[in-house]
C-alpha positions in Angstrom: 88.7 136.5 106.4 87.7 139.8 108.2 91.0 141.5 107.3 90.9 140.4 103.7 87.4 141.5 103.2 88.2 144.9 104.8 91.1 145.4 102.4 88.8 144.6 99.5 86.3 147.0 100.8 88.8 149.9 101.3 90.1 149.2 97.7 86.5 149.6 96.5 86.0 152.9 98.4 89.2 154.2 96.8 87.1 154.8 93.6 85.0 157.4 95.3 85.9 160.9 96.4 87.7 161.5 99.7 84.8 163.2 101.4 82.5 160.2 100.5 85.1 157.8 102.0 85.5 159.9 105.1 81.8 160.3 105.8 80.5 156.7 105.0 83.6 154.5 105.0 83.9 154.2 108.8 80.1 153.6 109.2 80.2 150.7 106.7 83.3 149.2 108.4 81.5 149.3 111.7 78.4 147.6 110.2 80.6 144.9 108.7 82.5 144.2 112.0 79.4 144.1 114.1 77.5 141.7 111.8 80.6 139.5 111.2 80.7 138.6 114.9 77.0 137.7 114.7 76.7 136.0 111.3 80.1 134.3 110.6 78.6 133.5 107.2 79.9 135.4 104.2 76.9 135.0 101.9 74.5 136.2 104.7 76.9 139.0 105.7 77.0 140.3 102.1 73.3 140.6 101.9 73.2 142.5 105.2 76.1 144.7 104.2 74.6 145.7 100.9 71.3 146.5 102.6 73.4 148.9 104.8 75.0 150.4 101.7 71.6 151.0 100.1 70.4 152.7 103.3 73.4 154.9 103.5 73.2 155.9 99.9 69.5 156.7 100.3 70.3 159.0 103.2 73.4 160.5 101.6 73.7 164.1 100.4 72.1 164.6 97.0 75.4 165.1 95.2 76.8 161.8 96.4 73.6 159.9 95.6 73.6 161.5 92.1 77.2 160.6 91.6 76.5 156.9 92.0 73.3 157.0 90.0 75.1 158.9 87.2 77.6 156.0 86.9 74.7 153.5 86.8 72.7 155.4 84.2 75.7 155.8 81.9 76.5 152.2 82.3 73.0 151.3 81.2 73.3 153.5 78.1 76.6 151.9 77.1 75.0 148.4 77.6 72.0 149.3 75.5 74.3 150.8 72.8 76.0 147.4 72.2 73.1 145.1 73.0 74.7 142.0 71.3 77.8 142.2 73.5 75.7 142.8 76.6 73.4 139.9 75.9 76.3 137.6 75.1 78.1 138.6 78.4 74.9 138.1 80.4 74.3 134.6 79.0 77.9 133.5 79.5 77.8 134.8 83.1 74.5 133.1 83.7 75.9 129.8 82.6 78.9 130.2 84.9 77.0 131.6 87.9 74.1 129.2 87.4 76.3 126.1 87.3 78.2 127.3 90.4 75.0 128.1 92.2 73.5 124.7 91.3 76.5 122.8 92.7 76.5 125.1 95.8 72.8 124.2 96.4 74.0 120.6 96.3 76.8 121.3 98.8 74.4 123.4 100.9 71.9 120.5 101.2 74.5 117.9 101.9 77.2 119.6 104.0 76.0 123.0 105.2 72.3 123.3 105.9 71.7 122.7 109.6 70.1 119.4 110.5 66.4 119.7 111.6 67.2 119.2 115.3 67.9 121.8 118.1 71.6 122.5 118.6 72.8 120.0 115.9 76.5 120.9 116.5 76.3 119.0 119.8 74.9 115.8 118.2 77.5 113.0 117.5 77.5 109.3 116.7 79.7 107.0 118.7 80.8 104.2 116.5 83.3 101.3 116.6 85.5 100.8 113.6 87.5 97.7 112.4 91.1 98.5 111.6 91.3 95.6 109.2 88.0 95.5 107.3 86.8 98.8 105.7 83.3 97.3 105.1 82.8 97.1 108.9 82.2 100.1 111.1 79.7 102.9 111.8 78.0 100.6 114.4 78.3 99.9 118.1 77.9 96.8 120.1 74.8 96.8 122.4 76.7 95.8 125.6 79.5 98.3 124.8 76.9 100.9 124.4 75.5 100.2 127.9 78.9 100.5 129.4 79.7 103.7 127.6 76.3 105.2 128.7 77.0 104.3 132.3 80.6 105.5 132.4 81.0 108.4 129.9 81.1 111.9 131.2 81.2 113.7 127.8 77.6 113.1 126.9 74.3 114.4 128.2 72.8 111.1 127.0 73.4 108.4 124.4 71.0 106.1 122.6 71.1 103.4 120.0 68.9 102.4 117.1 68.7 100.1 114.1 66.6 99.8 111.0 63.7 97.3 111.1 60.5 96.3 109.3 57.1 96.6 110.8 54.2 94.6 109.4 50.6 95.7 109.8 48.1 92.9 109.3 44.5 92.1 110.1 43.2 95.5 108.9 42.8 95.4 105.1 45.8 94.5 103.0 48.9 93.6 104.8 51.5 96.3 104.7 55.2 96.4 105.6 56.8 99.7 106.4 60.3 100.9 107.4 60.6 101.2 111.1 63.4 101.8 113.7 64.1 100.0 117.0 65.3 102.7 119.4 66.2 103.1 123.0 64.4 105.6 125.2 67.2 108.1 125.0 67.0 108.8 121.3 64.0 111.1 121.4 65.3 113.0 124.3 68.7 113.5 122.6 67.0 114.9 119.5 64.9 117.3 121.6 61.6 116.5 119.8 58.1 116.5 121.2 55.4 114.0 120.2 52.3 115.2 118.3 50.1 112.9 120.4 50.8 110.6 123.4 54.3 110.0 124.8 57.7 108.7 124.0 59.3 105.5 125.3 60.5 105.3 128.8 63.4 103.3 130.3 60.8 100.7 131.4 59.6 100.2 127.8 63.1 99.1 127.0 63.0 96.1 129.4 62.7 92.8 127.6 59.6 91.9 129.7 57.8 95.1 129.0 54.6 95.2 126.9 54.9 95.7 123.2 54.4 99.4 122.3 54.8 101.5 119.1 55.1 105.1 118.2 53.7 106.0 114.7 54.8 108.7 112.3 52.3 111.3 111.3 52.3 110.2 107.6 51.5 106.6 108.5 48.8 107.8 111.0 47.2 109.8 108.1 47.6 107.2 105.4 46.6 104.0 107.3 44.3 105.4 110.0 42.9 108.6 108.5 44.2 110.6 111.5 41.9 108.7 113.9 41.9 110.8 117.1 41.5 107.6 119.1 44.7 106.1 117.8 46.3 106.0 121.2 45.7 102.7 122.8 44.9 101.0 119.6 46.4 97.5 119.1 48.2 96.7 115.9 48.6 93.0 114.9 51.8 92.1 113.1 51.0 88.5 112.7 53.4 87.5 115.4 53.1 90.2 118.1 50.5 92.8 119.1 51.7 96.4 119.6 49.9 99.1 121.5 50.1 102.6 120.0 51.4 105.1 122.7 52.3 108.1 120.6 52.4 109.8 117.2 55.4 111.8 116.0 55.0 115.2 114.1 55.2 115.3 110.3 58.6 117.0 110.3 60.3 114.3 112.4 62.3 111.7 110.4 65.0 109.6 112.2 66.3 107.5 110.8 65.2 109.0 107.6 62.9 106.4 106.1 61.3 105.3 109.4 57.5 105.6 109.7 57.2 103.8 113.1 59.4 103.4 116.2 59.7 100.4 118.5 61.5 99.9 121.8 64.6 97.7 121.4 63.7 95.5 124.4 67.0 93.5 124.2 68.0 91.4 127.1 71.7 92.1 128.0 72.0 88.6 129.4 71.4 87.2 125.9 73.4 89.8 124.0 77.0 89.1 122.7 79.8 91.5 122.5 80.6 90.3 119.0 77.3 91.4 117.4 77.4 94.7 115.6 74.2 96.0 113.9 73.2 99.1 116.0 74.0 102.7 115.4 74.2 105.4 118.1 73.3 109.1 118.5 74.5 111.2 121.5 74.4 114.8 122.7 77.6 116.3 124.0 77.5 118.2 127.2 78.0 122.0 126.8 81.7 122.9 126.3 82.7 119.3 125.4 84.5 119.0 122.0 84.2 116.1 119.6 87.9 115.4 120.1 87.4 115.1 123.9 84.4 112.8 123.4 86.4 110.6 121.0 89.3 110.4 123.4 87.0 109.3 126.3 85.1 106.8 124.1 88.3 105.3 122.8 89.7 104.9 126.4 86.4 103.4 127.6 86.5 100.8 124.8 90.0 99.8 125.6 89.0 99.4 129.2 86.0 97.3 128.2 88.3 95.1 126.1 90.6 94.6 129.1 87.6 93.6 131.2 86.3 91.2 128.5 89.4 89.8 126.8 87.4 87.2 124.9 85.6 90.0 123.2 88.7 92.0 122.3 88.4 92.4 118.5 90.9 95.2 118.3 88.3 97.8 117.2 88.5 101.4 118.2 85.8 103.9 119.1 85.3 107.4 117.7 82.8 110.2 118.2 81.8 111.6 114.8 79.7 114.8 114.3 76.3 113.7 113.2 76.6 115.7 109.9 79.8 113.9 109.0 78.3 110.6 110.1 75.3 110.8 107.7 76.9 112.7 104.8 80.6 112.6 105.2 81.0 110.1 102.4 79.7 112.8 100.0 82.2 115.4 101.1 85.1 114.6 98.8 82.9 114.3 95.7 81.1 117.5 96.4 84.3 119.5 97.0 85.7 118.1 93.7 82.5 119.2 91.9 82.9 122.7 93.5 86.5 122.8 92.2 85.3 121.8 88.7 82.5 124.3 88.6 84.9 126.9 89.9 87.1 126.3 86.8 84.0 126.7 84.7 83.2 130.0 86.4 86.8 131.2 85.7 86.3 130.3 82.0 83.1 132.3 81.9 84.9 135.3 83.5 87.7 135.1 81.0 85.2 135.0 78.2 83.3 138.0 79.4 86.6 139.8 80.1 87.6 139.2 76.5 84.3 140.6 75.2 84.7 143.7 77.4 88.3 144.1 76.2 87.1 144.1 72.6 84.4 146.6 73.6 86.9 148.7 75.4 89.2 148.8 72.4 86.4 150.4 70.4 86.1 153.1 73.2 89.7 154.2 73.2 88.8 157.5 71.6 86.0 158.0 74.1 88.4 157.4 77.0 90.9 159.8 75.4 88.3 162.5 75.1 87.1 162.0 78.7 90.7 162.2 79.9 91.3 165.4 77.9 88.2 166.9 79.6 89.6 166.2 83.0 88.4 162.7 84.0 90.9 160.9 86.2 91.9 157.2 85.9 90.0 156.6 89.1 86.8 158.0 87.5 87.2 155.9 84.4 87.9 152.7 86.4 84.9 153.4 88.5 82.7 153.7 85.4 84.1 150.5 84.0 83.4 148.7 87.3 79.8 150.1 87.4 79.3 148.5 84.0 80.8 145.3 85.2 78.6 145.2 88.3 75.5 145.7 86.3 76.5 142.9 84.0 77.4 140.7 86.9 74.1 141.3 88.7 72.1 140.7 85.5 74.0 137.5 84.8 73.7 136.4 88.4 69.9 136.9 88.4 69.6 134.8 85.2 72.0 132.3 86.7 69.9 131.9 89.8 66.9 131.3 87.6 68.8 128.6 85.6 69.9 127.0 88.9 66.3 127.0 90.2 65.2 125.3 87.0 68.1 122.9 87.1 67.4 121.5 90.6 64.5 119.1 89.3 66.9 117.8 86.7 69.6 117.3 89.3 67.2 115.3 91.5 66.1 113.2 88.5 69.7 111.9 88.4 69.3 110.5 91.9 67.3 107.2 91.8 67.2 106.7 95.6 65.1 108.3 98.3 67.3 110.9 99.8 67.1 111.7 103.6 64.5 114.3 104.3 67.0 116.8 105.5 68.8 116.8 102.2 67.0 119.9 100.8 68.6 121.3 97.6 66.2 124.3 97.2 67.4 127.8 96.5 67.3 129.3 100.0 68.7 132.5 101.5 72.1 131.0 101.8 72.2 130.0 98.2 70.9 133.4 97.1 73.6 135.1 99.2 76.3 132.8 97.6 75.0 133.7 94.1 75.1 137.4 95.0 78.7 137.1 96.3 79.8 135.2 93.2 78.1 137.7 90.9 79.8 140.7 92.6 83.2 139.1 92.9 83.2 138.0 89.2 82.0 141.5 88.3 85.1 142.9 89.9 87.3 140.4 88.0 86.0 141.1 84.5 85.0 144.7 85.3 88.6 145.7 86.1 90.2 143.8 83.2 89.4 146.5 80.5 91.1 149.0 82.8 94.3 147.0 82.8 94.1 146.8 79.0 93.7 150.5 78.7 96.0 151.7 81.5 98.4 148.9 82.1 101.2 150.9 80.5 101.6 154.5 79.4 98.1 155.8 78.8 99.3 158.3 76.2 100.9 155.5 74.1 97.7 153.5 74.4 95.6 156.3 73.3 97.9 157.0 70.3 97.6 153.3 69.3 93.9 153.8 69.5 94.1 156.8 67.3 96.0 155.1 64.6 93.6 152.9 62.8 91.9 151.2 65.7 94.9 149.0 66.8 94.2 147.6 70.2 97.8 148.0 71.3 100.3 145.4 72.4 99.1 145.1 76.0 95.5 144.5 75.0 96.5 141.9 72.5 98.7 140.1 75.1 95.8 140.3 77.6 93.3 138.9 75.1 95.6 136.1 74.1 96.4 135.3 77.7 92.7 135.0 78.5 92.1 132.6 75.6 95.0 130.5 76.6 93.7 130.4 80.1 90.3 129.3 78.9 91.8 126.5 76.9 94.0 125.4 79.8 91.1 125.2 82.2 89.0 123.4 79.5 91.7 120.8 79.1 91.8 120.3 82.8 88.0 119.8 83.0 87.9 117.6 79.9 90.7 115.3 81.3 88.8 115.0 84.6 85.6 114.2 82.8 87.4 111.6 80.7 88.7 110.0 83.9 85.2 110.0 85.5 83.6 108.5 82.4 86.2 105.7 82.1 85.8 105.0 85.8 82.0 104.8 85.5 82.2 102.5 82.5 84.7 100.3 84.2 82.4 100.1 87.2 79.2 99.3 85.3 80.8 96.8 82.9 82.6 94.8 85.5 81.8 91.1 86.0 79.3 91.0 88.9 79.4 87.2 89.0 75.7 87.0 88.2 73.4 88.1 85.4 71.3 91.0 86.6 69.1 91.4 83.5 65.5 90.2 83.7 65.5 89.4 87.5 62.9 90.8 89.8 63.3 91.1 93.6 60.2 91.4 95.9 60.6 91.7 99.7 58.1 89.3 101.2 57.0 88.8 104.8 54.6 86.3 106.2 53.0 86.1 109.8 55.4 83.9 111.8 52.6 83.2 114.3 50.8 81.2 111.6 54.0 79.6 110.2 56.0 79.0 113.4 57.9 75.9 112.4 60.0 74.5 109.6 57.4 72.3 107.9 54.7 75.0 107.6 57.1 77.8 106.5 58.7 75.5 104.0 55.3 74.4 102.6 54.4 78.1 102.2 57.6 79.0 100.4 57.3 75.9 98.2 53.7 76.9 97.3 54.8 80.5 96.5 57.8 79.5 94.3 55.8 76.8 92.5 52.9 79.2 91.7 55.1 82.0 90.6 57.2 79.7 88.5 54.1 78.5 86.7 53.4 82.0 85.4 54.0 82.7 81.7 57.4 84.3 81.1 58.9 83.1 84.5 61.9 80.9 84.2 63.0 80.3 87.8 62.4 81.5 91.3 64.2 81.4 94.7 63.7 82.8 98.2 66.7 84.5 99.9 67.6 86.4 103.0 69.6 89.0 101.0 69.5 90.4 97.5 73.0 91.1 96.0 74.1 94.7 96.7 70.9 95.5 98.5 70.9 93.4 101.7 74.2 92.5 103.5 74.9 90.5 106.6 78.5 90.3 107.6 79.7 87.5 110.0 83.0 86.3 111.4 83.9 82.6 111.2 86.4 80.0 112.3 87.9 77.2 110.2 88.1 73.8 111.9 91.5 73.2 113.2 92.6 76.8 112.7 91.5 78.8 115.7 92.5 82.5 115.6 92.2 85.4 118.0 89.0 87.4 117.7 90.8 90.5 116.5 92.3 88.6 113.6 89.0 87.0 112.4 87.8 88.0 108.9 84.3 88.8 107.8 82.2 87.1 105.1 78.8 87.8 103.5 76.3 85.5 105.0 73.4 84.5 102.7 70.4 82.2 103.4 68.7 80.7 100.3 66.3 78.1 98.9 67.2 75.7 96.1 67.2 77.5 92.7 69.1 80.6 93.9 72.2 80.0 91.8 70.2 79.1 88.8 68.0 82.2 89.1 71.0 84.5 89.4 73.1 82.6 86.9 76.0 82.0 89.3 78.0 79.0 88.1 78.5 76.0 90.3 82.2 75.1 90.2 82.4 72.1 92.5 80.2 69.9 94.6 76.4 70.3 94.5 73.6 72.8 94.9 71.1 72.9 97.7 68.2 70.5 97.4 64.8 70.3 99.3 66.2 67.7 101.7 68.7 70.2 103.0 65.9 71.8 105.0 66.3 69.0 107.4 70.1 69.2 107.3 70.8 72.8 108.1 74.4 72.5 109.0 75.8 72.5 105.5 77.1 75.5 103.4 78.1 76.4 99.9 81.1 78.8 99.7 82.4 81.1 97.0 85.7 80.7 95.1 87.4 83.5 96.9 86.6 81.9 100.3 88.3 78.7 99.1 91.4 80.7 98.0 91.6 82.4 101.3 91.2 79.3 103.5 92.1 76.1 101.4 94.1 77.3 98.5 95.8 73.9 97.9 93.1 71.6 99.3 89.7 70.2 98.2 87.2 72.3 100.1 84.4 69.7 99.9 83.9 68.2 103.3 85.8 70.9 105.2 84.0 72.5 108.1 83.6 76.0 109.5 81.4 77.7 112.1 80.1 81.2 112.6 80.8 83.7 115.4 83.6 83.8 117.9 85.1 80.7 119.5 83.4 81.5 122.8 80.0 81.2 121.2 80.5 77.5 120.4 78.2 77.5 117.3 77.7 74.2 115.4 80.0 73.2 112.6 78.9 73.5 109.0 80.1 71.2 106.2 81.0 72.5 102.8 79.1 70.7 100.0 79.7 73.0 97.1 81.7 75.8 95.6 80.3 78.6 93.4 81.9 81.4 91.4 82.5 84.7 93.1 79.8 87.4 92.9 79.5 90.9 94.3 77.0 90.7 97.2 78.1 93.3 99.7 79.5 96.3 97.7 80.0 97.3 94.0 83.4 99.1 94.5 86.5 97.9 96.2 87.3 94.4 97.4 84.1 92.5 98.3 84.0 89.9 101.0 83.7 86.2 100.2 80.2 84.7 100.2 79.0 81.8 102.3 75.5 80.4 101.5 73.3 78.4 103.9 70.0 76.6 103.2 66.8 78.3 104.3 65.9 78.3 108.0 62.4 78.8 109.4 63.7 81.6 111.6 63.6 83.9 108.6 60.0 85.1 108.1 61.1 88.0 106.0 63.2 87.8 102.8 63.2 88.4 99.1 61.6 86.4 96.3 63.9 86.4 93.2 62.2 85.8 89.9 64.0 85.4 86.6 61.8 86.2 83.5 62.2 85.9 79.8 61.4 89.6 79.2 61.2 92.8 81.2 60.3 91.7 84.8 58.7 95.0 85.7 55.8 94.1 83.4 55.0 91.1 85.6 55.0 92.9 89.0 51.2 93.1 89.4 50.7 89.5 88.3 53.4 88.2 90.6 52.1 90.3 93.5 48.5 89.0 93.0 49.7 85.4 92.9 51.7 85.8 96.1 49.0 87.6 98.1 46.5 85.1 96.7 48.3 82.3 98.6 47.7 84.1 101.9 46.1 87.5 102.4 48.3 88.3 105.3 51.5 88.0 103.2 53.0 91.5 102.6 54.9 92.4 99.4 57.0 95.5 99.4 60.1 97.2 98.0 59.9 95.7 94.5 62.9 96.3 92.2 64.6 94.7 89.3 68.1 93.6 89.9 69.3 96.1 87.3 67.6 98.9 89.2 69.3 97.8 92.4 72.7 97.9 90.6 71.9 101.4 89.3 70.9 102.6 92.8 74.1 101.4 94.2 76.1 103.1 91.4 74.1 106.3 91.5 76.8 108.5 93.1 79.3 107.6 90.4 76.8 108.2 87.6 75.6 111.4 89.2 79.0 113.0 89.6 80.1 111.7 86.2 77.2 113.3 84.4 77.7 116.6 86.2 81.5 116.6 85.6 80.9 115.8 82.0 78.3 118.5 81.6 80.7 121.1 83.0 83.5 119.9 80.8 81.3 120.2 77.6 80.1 123.7 78.7 83.8 124.7 79.3 84.7 123.4 75.9 81.9 125.5 74.3 83.0 128.6 76.1 86.6 128.1 75.2 85.6 127.7 71.5 83.5 130.9 71.7 86.5 132.8 73.3 88.9 131.5 70.6 86.4 132.3 67.8 85.8 135.9 69.2 89.5 136.5 69.5 90.4 135.3 66.0 87.4 137.2 64.5 88.5 140.4 66.1 92.1 139.8 65.0 91.0 139.4 61.4 89.0 142.6 61.6 92.0 144.4 63.0 94.3 143.1 60.3 92.0 143.7 57.4 94.4 146.3 56.0 97.4 144.1 56.4 95.6 141.1 54.8 94.6 143.3 51.9 98.2 144.4 51.3 99.4 140.8 51.4 96.8 139.7 48.9 97.5 142.6 46.7 101.2 141.6 46.7 100.2 138.1 45.6 99.6 136.1 48.8 97.3 133.2 48.0 94.2 132.4 49.9 95.8 129.3 51.4 98.7 131.3 52.7 96.3 133.8 54.4 94.2 130.8 55.7 97.4 129.3 57.2 98.3 132.5 58.9 95.0 132.7 60.7 94.9 129.0 61.6 98.4 129.1 62.9 97.5 131.9 65.2 94.5 130.0 66.5 96.4 126.7 66.9 99.3 128.6 68.6 96.9 130.0 71.2 95.1 126.6 71.6 98.4 124.7 71.7 99.9 126.9 74.4 96.8 126.7 76.5 96.8 122.9 75.9 100.3 122.5 77.3 99.5 124.6 80.4 96.2 122.6 80.8 97.9 119.2 80.7 100.3 120.3 83.4 97.5 121.7 85.5 95.4 118.5 84.9 98.2 116.3 86.1 98.1 118.1 89.4 94.3 118.7 89.8 93.0 115.3 88.7 94.7 113.8 91.7 91.7 115.2 93.6 89.6 112.7 91.7 91.5 109.7 93.0 89.0 108.8 95.6 86.2 108.9 93.0 87.9 106.7 90.5 87.4 102.9 90.2 90.3 101.0 88.7 91.4 104.0 86.7 94.6 105.9 87.4 94.5 109.7 87.8 97.3 109.7 85.1 95.3 107.5 82.7 97.0 108.0 79.3 93.8 107.5 77.3 92.1 110.4 79.0 95.2 112.6 78.7 95.2 111.8 74.9 91.5 112.1 74.1 91.0 115.5 75.9 93.7 117.4 73.8 92.5 115.8 70.6 88.9 116.9 71.2 90.1 120.4 72.1 92.3 120.8 69.0 89.4 119.7 66.8 87.1 122.2 68.4 89.8 124.9 68.0 90.0 124.1 64.3 86.2 124.4 64.0 86.3 127.7 66.0 89.0 129.1 63.6 87.2 128.0 60.4 84.8 130.9 60.2 87.4 133.7 60.9 89.7 131.9 58.4 87.0 131.9 55.7 86.3 135.6 56.3 90.0 136.4 56.0 90.3 134.7 52.6 87.4 136.7 51.3 88.9 140.1 52.0 88.8 142.3 48.8 92.3 143.9 48.5 90.8 147.1 47.0 88.4 147.6 49.9 91.0 146.6 52.4 93.5 149.2 51.1 90.8 151.9 51.5 90.1 150.7 55.1 92.0 153.5 56.7 
């Protein structure tokens, strides 16, 4: 990078006199080298470097300073002289630079901006991954974590955590908030300090320790009005009582939605090595690489499996940088978007280059006169570059403004609460990137007119310019090449957008196995202390479902442990008479429901029976999905078959199959979902979701339903209310988000390509006015002249089209990971994109064609 930048820099200095290069070139090189070692960030380095240039020019001898300022003043006069071309170029550049800056702000927030913790490069997550089930992973077993913490030498410390809910009752309305259960090491690893009080200690993690809680600053302010006596206050959850021991600062969010933190307090003697629901965070020791930590963690897990053969599930361990762990799934999509917007920027550069070529053609006599008066090619190129740089900076400034205005629209496309560290604002890094892009594009289109003027023999070029304003063969070829390049890039983007649209439509129109319209989901929790056993909890749920069902507009209700696509619980299982090793066991989605669940969601019952109220007293029965039957009893009647959950060593009770229902997507929207197994409600679940099917928009009934639920018991908390369609939209937000952006860039590229084609044909018609007049004077019909212009436009568009299709076939393979049941070589997308482009090309050629047919032969013959 350093060598390439220095070569570019020396090439730029070549435009200035030898004494200028000798006096200031070495100084600027030294500035660059020194700051490169410190910054290692090109956007920031560019800003520092241009500050150095400004300082040197300010202190330079007057003649050198005047030389630079003379170029800039003359460039401003030329730009004012042709204000329409200048304005058009600035707007086109603003669209290209603005779109690129907008996507870079997205990449900056997701993949580049440092996480808000000290030394984030040393933070990793240690996770165990299943080699057979892609839906399982990113978690670590609690007992394995204890062994890794005791034996590993790569980490300063390691802690585990998992998401939880924390209910606050007995003080006004009951409220349930997002919380996190953490071990004592998590806060130390993140190097944070409490705003008030203290963190957890190793003693707080003991299962016999008193219940304590650390509150977030926002919760402290919202619920307790920043009470300075909050430390020592007891919070009643309806089942346990927690003492507040600390308050975290406002800028601390880990995991991202947590507003309170609890000690895990898990008893190792009661934990199983087959349970996976915790995540980890660790800090590497200085000098230890991620690869070294991965190697040690993997070796330790193999050792743990040898020591505990009954728990050997064949999983492997890996240390993952915390940035990749929390945002790695976005990387491919963001890089694809950057590639797409890069193509758009190239189209904008080609468009501006075409405009400047046309402008340069009108200045051939000016260049000839300046050459005759002693101006060198170097001097003329320097002047053209000065004009390009001014255009680039103006377009870049406007582009940054467009990007700043576009960020709220970008965020409006994201229906989920993003982690707090995902900040897409225009910061110093984004500004530096915009400056770098503006200057680099300035060099691209600023030097293009020079190639058009001096690409061949300058004398011949100037003679062409002197004979009737012909732009010369080289300029014509360059203009046509730029238009074909724009068309080719547009076809590539259009094809990619077509693939993304088809993929998204396929995803959203797939059969989910249930009817998501007019279904409301409300997370409900009740105090387990007041409903400790089955009869009382069943009576409460029966009362809730009966009262809500009696509301006008409500068709059916059910209570469940997990809403489809929103709450997942994966478990392993064993079929009676078919024991398998732990590492070969498969996962299923485990769902606990009350009667009415399948009716409320519209899931068809295929065989056997539904749950009934009497099943509360017969908990060891299950209903399975059709795919579960195909996997385990493809040629047998599943009714009466038995299975049990967990590994064989756990010796769980057997469950009898009483029914089979159709498949439905419960765990994930894309890819192969796991089979579903449903169990009747158990009193151990004091938190779940109430599903309500209505005859109209369910969101209109939220307040009525909430009031009816809370009216049954004031200590019942209702939270996280969504319609099922909103949940599906939230799950599919990434696909919709990237499809909309990709489509917007493709449409913008199509418009720019049409503008470039229109400008080229219009200029060609103006150049050939004399020729057209002669043809029409000799008897050529308007249709013949029209055909000549259209053929030229279609030839340019057609050539670019062929190049674009070949490029698309290669570049759209980058989209493979983003597509759902659509091939990167989808023939429909490859057919629609060229058709749209050719139609747009015909529209772009229509106005120049009409102008050509209206040429008056007499006026045209007098043109010269």
